[in-house]
C-alpha positions in Angstrom: 107.7 118.0 82.0 105.5 119.0 84.8 105.6 116.8 87.9 104.0 116.5 91.4 106.5 115.6 94.1 105.5 114.2 97.5 108.7 114.6 99.5 109.5 113.4 103.1 110.2 116.5 105.2 111.7 116.1 108.8 113.5 119.0 110.6 115.7 116.8 112.6 116.1 113.3 114.1 113.7 114.0 117.0 111.0 115.7 115.0 108.0 114.0 113.4 108.1 113.9 109.6 105.5 114.3 107.0 105.1 114.1 103.2 104.9 117.6 101.6 103.6 118.2 98.1 105.4 120.3 95.5 104.8 121.1 91.9 107.8 121.4 89.5 107.6 122.5 85.9 110.1 122.8 83.0 111.9 119.6 83.9 113.9 118.2 81.0 113.9 114.4 80.4 117.7 114.6 80.2 118.0 115.9 83.8 119.2 113.5 86.5 116.8 113.0 89.4 119.2 115.0 91.6 119.2 117.9 89.1 115.4 117.8 89.3 115.6 118.1 93.1 118.1 121.0 92.6 115.5 122.7 90.5 112.9 122.2 93.3 115.3 123.6 95.9 116.1 126.7 93.8 112.4 127.5 93.7 112.0 126.9 97.5 115.0 129.2 98.2 113.5 131.9 96.0 110.3 131.6 98.1 112.2 131.9 101.3 111.5 128.3 102.2 113.8 125.6 103.6 115.3 123.5 100.7 115.0 119.8 100.8 118.1 118.2 102.3 119.5 115.1 100.5 122.8 113.3 100.3 125.0 113.5 97.2 128.6 113.8 96.2 130.2 112.5 93.0 127.0 112.3 91.0 128.7 109.6 88.9 127.4 106.4 90.5 130.6 105.7 92.3 130.6 107.2 95.9 127.3 105.7 97.2 126.2 108.9 98.8 122.8 109.3 97.1 120.1 107.4 98.9 116.5 107.9 98.0 113.4 105.7 97.9 111.5 106.7 94.8 108.0 105.5 94.4 108.8 102.7 96.9 111.9 101.5 95.1 115.5 102.1 96.4 117.2 104.4 93.9 114.0 104.4 91.7 112.6 102.4 88.8 116.0 101.7 87.1 118.8 99.5 88.4 121.2 102.3 89.0 122.1 104.9 91.6 119.8 107.9 92.2 122.3 110.3 90.7 122.4 108.2 87.4 118.6 108.0 87.2 117.2 110.4 84.6 113.8 112.0 84.3 113.1 110.2 81.0 112.2 107.2 83.3 109.1 109.2 84.2 106.2 110.7 82.3 104.8 114.2 82.1 102.2 114.6 84.8 103.5 111.9 87.1 103.3 112.0 90.9 106.6 110.9 92.5 107.0 109.9 96.1 110.5 110.6 97.5 111.5 109.2 100.8 114.7 108.4 102.8 116.1 104.9 103.4 113.8 103.2 105.9 115.8 101.1 108.5 116.2 101.4 112.2 120.0 101.3 111.8 119.7 104.3 109.4 118.1 107.1 111.5 116.9 110.2 109.6 119.1 113.2 110.2 117.0 115.7 108.2 114.5 115.3 105.3 116.0 112.7 103.0 119.4 112.4 104.7 120.1 109.4 106.9 123.0 108.4 109.2 124.8 105.5 107.6 127.7 105.4 110.0 126.7 101.9 111.0 128.3 100.8 107.7 131.5 102.5 108.7 131.6 100.7 112.0 131.1 97.3 110.3 134.1 98.1 108.1 136.2 99.2 111.1 135.4 95.8 112.7 137.3 93.9 110.0 137.2 95.4 106.5 141.0 95.8 106.2 144.1 93.7 105.7 147.5 93.5 107.5 150.0 95.2 105.2 153.6 96.0 105.8 154.7 99.6 105.5 157.4 100.7 103.2 157.7 100.7 99.4 155.0 99.1 97.3 155.6 95.4 96.6 156.0 94.0 93.1 152.6 93.7 91.5 153.1 90.0 90.5 154.9 88.9 93.7 151.7 87.3 95.0 150.0 85.3 92.3 146.1 85.3 92.4 144.2 82.8 90.4 141.9 84.4 87.7 138.6 83.1 89.2 139.6 84.4 92.6 140.5 87.8 91.2 137.2 88.0 89.3 135.3 87.0 92.5 137.1 89.7 94.5 136.6 92.4 91.9 132.8 91.5 91.6 132.4 92.0 95.4 134.7 95.0 95.6 132.2 96.9 93.4 130.0 97.5 96.4 129.8 101.3 97.0 128.1 101.1 100.4 125.0 103.1 99.3 122.6 101.0 101.5 120.1 100.2 98.8 120.2 96.6 99.9 119.1 97.6 103.4 116.4 99.9 102.2 115.0 97.3 99.8 115.1 94.4 102.4 111.7 93.7 104.1 113.8 93.0 107.3 116.2 95.9 107.0 119.1 93.4 106.8 122.7 94.4 105.9 123.9 90.9 104.9 124.6 91.8 101.2 126.7 94.8 102.1 128.6 92.9 104.8 129.1 89.8 102.7 130.5 91.9 99.8 133.1 93.4 102.2 134.0 90.1 103.7 134.2 88.1 100.5 136.3 90.4 98.4 139.1 90.3 101.1 138.7 86.7 102.3 139.3 85.2 98.8 142.6 87.0 98.3 146.0 85.9 99.9 146.4 89.4 101.2 143.3 89.0 103.3 144.2 85.5 104.7 145.7 86.6 108.0 142.4 88.0 109.2 140.1 85.5 107.4 138.5 84.1 110.5 138.4 87.1 112.7 137.2 89.3 109.9 133.9 87.5 109.2 133.2 86.9 113.0 133.9 90.5 113.9 132.0 92.1 111.0 128.9 89.9 111.5 129.0 90.6 115.2 129.2 94.4 114.6 126.4 94.1 112.0 124.1 92.5 114.6 125.1 95.1 117.2 124.1 97.9 114.9 120.5 96.6 114.9 120.1 95.5 111.3 117.4 92.9 110.7 117.9 89.2 110.1 118.3 87.9 106.6 115.6 85.5 105.2 117.0 85.5 101.7 114.1 87.4 100.2 116.5 88.5 97.5 115.3 92.1 97.3 118.7 93.3 98.2 120.4 91.8 95.1 117.6 93.1 93.0 118.0 96.7 94.2 121.8 96.7 94.3 123.0 99.2 91.6 126.4 97.3 91.3 124.9 93.9 90.8 126.3 92.2 93.9 124.9 88.7 93.7 122.7 87.0 96.3 125.2 84.1 96.4 127.5 86.6 98.2 125.4 86.0 101.3 125.7 82.2 101.1 129.5 82.6 100.6 129.7 84.7 103.8 127.6 82.2 105.7 130.1 79.5 104.7 133.0 81.7 105.9 131.2 82.3 109.2 130.6 78.6 109.8 134.2 77.8 108.9 135.5 80.4 111.3 133.1 79.4 114.1 134.1 75.8 113.9 137.8 76.6 113.8 137.4 78.9 116.9 135.6 76.1 118.8 138.5 73.7 118.3 141.0 76.1 119.9 
């Protein structure tokens, strides 16, 4: 396959960025999108040019590190992570635009790399449980109803990639935050921080500068792990419950 790539290039957070055009040839349909970018970078290095910086780690769709907007879609045309997107999703001769996540809370570091530490600070605000130290407890010591366990596992699948933010017209982080709140709040292990968790994590989300949610639904459509839009309504109920309980104190 021969492709034309239009890639966002930006030297650092303070520099102005621009779309640069590159031609790549000999691309196999079985290559992943990141392997195609590796091929481009090998050619740039041989020419003495600066390679394109982009985030990646496991390349197995698990870590959430890869983060590209491809032809206007977070992670590209398939519902998967960028590292699991293969070039067979494109055609010979295609022109492909490659950009970083676009959100004020995700500033560009260089080229296609963005700073997603805002997610880390949201987790630090409440994405944990109180657990006693010592030996591991008996696995069945705390019974969890099957529907609650399924609900928790569904939300725990969130890998924190940020596609929800990139896809949202408002740059909201409600789907990410709700996944982290819901998967702990439904379990007995998360009960001690149930109220403070949702209040603190939502407050930190707002402090980070993410946009407001208007339930456009683009976040759930782009999520490679299928976190449902109802996750947001679930967190809203938790927030109202915690707010009312705090007001009575």
